[in-house]
C-alpha positions in Angstrom: 107.4 135.8 95.4 105.5 132.5 94.7 109.3 130.9 94.3 110.9 132.2 97.2 107.4 130.8 98.9 108.5 127.2 97.7 111.9 128.4 98.8 111.1 128.5 102.5 108.8 125.7 102.5 111.7 122.7 100.7 114.1 125.1 103.5 111.9 123.8 106.5 111.1 120.4 105.1 114.3 120.0 105.3 116.0 120.8 108.4 113.0 119.3 110.0 112.5 115.8 108.4 116.5 115.0 107.7 117.8 112.0 110.6 120.6 114.0 111.1 121.0 112.2 114.5 119.9 108.6 115.3 118.6 107.4 119.3 119.8 104.4 120.7 120.2 101.2 117.8 118.2 98.3 117.8 119.3 95.6 120.8 121.8 93.2 119.0 119.6 90.2 120.2 117.0 91.5 117.5 118.7 93.2 114.5 118.7 89.9 112.8 115.6 89.5 113.0 114.7 93.4 111.6 117.5 92.5 108.8 115.3 89.3 107.9 112.1 91.5 107.9 113.2 94.2 106.0 114.6 92.4 103.4 111.7 90.5 102.8 109.9 94.0 102.7 112.4 94.8 99.8 112.1 91.7 97.7 108.3 91.7 97.8 108.2 95.2 96.6 106.5 94.9 92.8 109.1 96.3 89.7 106.9 99.5 89.7 106.8 100.4 93.0 103.8 98.8 94.9 103.1 96.5 97.4 99.8 94.8 97.7 97.6 92.9 100.1 95.7 89.8 100.0 93.9 89.2 96.3 95.6 92.6 95.0 94.3 95.1 97.8 95.2 97.7 99.4 97.8 98.6 97.5 97.9 102.3 98.3 98.1 101.6 102.3 100.3 99.2 101.4 103.1 100.7 100.0 103.0 103.4 102.4 103.2 101.5 105.3 106.3 99.0 103.5 107.5 102.4 102.5 107.7 103.7 106.3 109.0 100.7 107.4 112.5 101.5 105.0 112.3 104.9 106.0 112.6 103.5 109.6 116.0 101.7 108.9 117.3 104.9 108.2 117.6 104.7 104.2 115.9 108.2 102.4 114.6 108.7 98.9 118.7 109.9 98.5 120.5 107.3 100.3 121.0 104.1 102.2 120.8 100.7 101.6 116.6 100.8 100.9 116.7 103.8 99.0 116.1 102.6 95.6 112.9 101.1 97.0 112.1 104.1 98.7 112.5 106.0 95.1 109.9 103.9 93.5 107.3 103.7 96.4 107.5 107.5 96.2 107.0 107.6 92.5 104.4 105.0 92.7 102.3 106.9 94.9 102.8 110.2 93.6 101.1 109.0 90.4 97.6 108.2 91.9 97.5 111.8 93.3 93.8 112.6 92.1 93.2 116.4 90.9 91.4 116.8 94.2 94.3 115.6 96.3 92.8 112.3 97.0 96.1 109.6 97.3 94.6 106.6 95.7 92.4 105.2 93.0 88.8 104.9 94.4 87.3 103.3 91.0 89.6 100.3 92.0 87.5 97.3 93.6 89.9 96.9 96.3 90.1 100.3 97.8 87.1 102.2 96.5 85.1 101.1 99.9 88.1 102.3 102.2 90.4 105.1 100.2 90.4 107.1 103.3 92.8 104.5 104.8 95.4 104.9 101.9 95.2 108.5 101.5 96.2 108.8 105.1 98.8 106.4 105.1 100.3 107.9 101.9 100.0 111.5 103.3 102.0 110.3 106.2 104.8 108.6 103.8 105.7 111.2 101.0 105.6 113.8 104.0 108.7 111.9 105.8 110.3 111.8 102.2 109.8 114.7 100.9 112.7 116.4 103.0 115.0 114.2 101.7 114.3 115.2 97.9 117.2 116.9 96.3 115.9 117.7 92.8 114.4 120.9 93.5 111.7 120.7 90.9 110.2 117.4 92.5 110.3 118.9 95.5 108.1 121.2 94.3 106.2 119.2 93.1 105.9 116.6 95.7 104.9 119.7 98.6 102.6 121.1 96.1 101.0 117.6 96.0 100.8 117.0 99.4 99.3 120.3 100.4 96.1 119.3 98.2 96.3 116.3 99.9 96.1 117.7 103.2 93.1 120.3 101.6 91.6 117.0 100.4 91.9 115.7 103.8 90.1 118.8 105.6 87.1 118.5 103.2 86.8 114.6 103.5 86.3 115.5 107.2 82.2 115.0 108.4 80.8 117.8 110.6 81.3 116.2 113.7 85.2 116.5 113.4 86.0 112.7 112.4 86.9 110.7 109.3 84.8 108.1 107.1 86.1 104.8 105.0 85.0 107.3 102.0 85.1 110.8 102.6 82.1 113.0 103.8 80.0 113.4 100.8 80.9 109.8 99.3 80.1 108.4 103.0 77.2 110.1 103.6 79.0 112.0 106.0 79.8 108.7 108.5 82.8 108.9 110.5 84.9 106.5 112.5 88.0 106.5 114.8 90.5 104.4 113.3 90.3 106.5 110.0 90.3 109.9 112.3 93.4 108.6 113.3 95.1 107.6 109.9 94.3 111.4 109.0 95.7 113.0 111.9 99.1 111.0 111.4 99.2 111.8 108.5 98.5 115.6 109.4 100.9 116.0 112.1 103.8 114.4 109.2 103.2 117.2 106.5 103.0 119.4 109.8 106.6 118.2 110.4 107.6 118.6 107.4 106.7 122.0 106.9 103.6 121.7 104.4 100.8 124.2 105.3 98.3 122.1 106.9 94.8 123.2 107.8 94.7 123.7 111.7 91.1 123.4 112.4 91.0 119.6 110.6 93.2 118.6 113.7 91.6 120.7 116.4 88.1 119.1 115.3 89.9 115.9 115.0 91.0 115.7 118.0 87.6 117.2 120.1 86.1 114.0 117.9 88.3 112.1 119.8 87.5 113.5 123.1 84.0 113.2 122.3 83.9 109.7 122.0 85.0 108.7 125.1 83.4 107.0 127.4 83.3 107.1 131.3 85.7 104.4 131.8 88.3 106.1 128.8 88.0 104.1 126.5 87.2 105.3 122.6 84.5 104.2 121.0 84.4 102.9 117.4 82.0 106.4 115.6 79.7 109.0 116.8 78.1 108.6 113.3 74.9 107.1 115.5 75.3 109.1 118.4 76.3 108.0 121.4 78.0 110.9 123.0 81.1 109.1 124.3 78.7 106.4 125.8 79.1 103.5 123.7 81.8 100.5 124.1 85.6 101.4 124.1 87.5 100.0 122.0 91.5 99.1 123.0 92.9 99.5 119.5 91.0 102.8 118.8 92.2 104.2 122.3 95.3 103.6 122.0 95.8 105.4 119.0 93.6 108.0 120.1 97.1 108.4 123.1 99.3 109.3 120.0 96.6 112.0 118.1 96.7 113.5 121.9 101.1 113.1 122.0 101.1 114.2 118.1 98.9 118.2 119.9 100.9 118.1 122.1 99.0 116.7 125.4 101.8 114.9 127.2 100.4 115.0 130.7 96.6 116.1 130.1 93.9 114.4 131.9 92.1 112.9 129.0 95.5 111.5 127.9 95.6 109.7 131.3 92.4 108.4 131.3 92.8 106.9 127.8 96.3 105.4 129.2 94.8 103.8 132.0 91.8 102.3 130.0 94.5 100.7 127.5 96.5 99.4 130.5 93.4 97.2 132.3 92.5 96.5 129.1 95.2 95.4 126.2 96.8 91.9 126.3 100.7 91.8 127.1 102.7 91.0 124.1 104.1 87.1 124.6 101.1 86.4 127.3 99.5 83.6 124.5 95.9 85.6 124.8 95.4 87.2 121.3 92.7 89.9 120.7 91.2 91.9 117.3 93.5 94.2 115.7 96.9 93.1 117.2 98.9 94.1 114.8 96.8 97.5 114.5 96.7 98.2 118.5 100.5 97.4 119.3 100.8 99.6 116.0 99.5 102.5 118.1 100.4 101.9 121.7 104.1 100.6 121.1 104.4 104.1 119.8 103.2 105.7 122.6 105.2 103.3 125.1 108.5 104.3 123.2 107.2 108.0 124.1 106.8 107.3 128.1 110.6 105.7 128.0 111.1 104.5 131.0 110.6 107.9 133.3 107.6 109.0 131.8 105.0 107.2 133.3 105.7 107.3 137.0 105.6 111.3 136.5 102.3 111.4 135.2 100.9 108.6 137.7 103.5 109.5 140.6 101.5 107.0 143.2 101.5 104.0 140.9 103.1 101.1 142.2 106.2 99.5 140.2 104.3 96.6 138.9 101.5 98.6 137.6 104.3 101.1 136.2 104.9 101.1 132.3 108.2 101.5 130.7 109.6 100.9 127.5 112.4 99.0 128.2 110.1 95.4 129.6 107.3 96.5 126.8 110.1 96.2 124.4 111.6 93.3 125.4 108.4 91.4 125.8 107.0 92.4 122.6 110.3 91.7 120.6 111.0 88.1 122.1 106.9 87.7 120.7 108.7 88.9 116.9 111.6 87.0 117.4 109.7 84.0 118.4 107.0 84.0 115.8 108.9 85.3 112.9 108.5 83.2 109.1 111.6 81.3 108.1 111.4 83.7 104.7 111.5 87.1 107.5 107.9 88.2 107.3 105.4 87.9 109.5 101.9 85.7 109.2 98.5 87.3 109.9 96.9 86.1 112.7 93.8 88.7 114.2 91.3 88.5 111.6 92.0 91.9 110.3 95.8 91.0 109.3 94.4 87.9 107.5 91.8 89.7 105.5 94.5 92.3 104.4 98.0 89.7 104.7 101.6 89.7 105.7 102.8 93.1 103.9 100.6 94.7 106.6 101.5 92.5 109.5 105.4 92.7 108.8 105.4 96.6 108.0 103.8 96.9 111.5 105.9 94.9 113.5 108.9 96.4 111.8 108.4 99.9 112.5 107.5 99.0 116.2 111.5 97.3 116.2 113.0 100.5 114.6 111.7 102.9 117.0 114.7 103.2 118.7 116.2 104.3 115.8 114.7 108.1 115.6 115.3 108.0 111.8 111.5 109.9 111.5 110.0 112.8 113.7 107.0 111.8 113.4 108.3 108.6 115.5 110.4 110.4 117.7 109.9 111.0 121.7 
């Protein structure tokens, strides 16, 4: 019975994750930009399979995000141009799953204070490769690791339904929006792959974001110190919250509309010369939102919107991709402009931008419309 259970789960994962049909291709004027970026990502991978940020930091997060960018190209763990890179990244992350399910090395100086970020990104990446694993024994091991990792996420959740930089136990029950969203995307990817995910974890995470929303529609930094949603709204967190709303099936709810309007009123437009804190993080999530909206869903949400207020993927893509093409370094990477990115490094920025620029490929369920 136990072996039958794993066969069923593995079959579900394979049917869900395998990219059997791709969406539109990247517009031809940006393909060289993307290919240069992918080549740089592959070249900067360490022999043991990992990537890392500034001063050898954030290796788990960087490995997961860089690997995700390669998956968006259409390569998998078993085929494609970057299959070997993806395989080595997968092996490296699997070797860092702790007995309690945490993916990371909490004793590491660079990860010890923020290990939940790496855990969430790693769950997402591993969930996106499990369905392509052909070796039955290895796939079974990977599914077991993911189930442990998802249980760890649930156990690490605070009593308010959010997540912090550390588990609730290690972090004195502190939580905040960005880690909460990272965990929820990881859990969503795992569920897409047929992995058992605690339902209450996602439900309480959505409620946390709802309670974090202020009257203007912005998501505040944290509920850990009270506030009840009355704190200052953060554009980056609000953009990411919309992704979570979409993943929970909320495409037309009032809360999603409120979040979307807040983002439109506060976010800078790519290429307009203005910068804002956490730019790369913000557009990593906001681009996913606009891609899901496509060119017609916004009008369905806001039928009375004027033409210049209407948000479309075609318009957003043009401005963002042009900015990426203009600012790409000669080696194919992107430099770190925001304060956060300078602290982490070009792997982070490049992986975020490449993920955005490959959304049209529709290679991964988590990014599909």
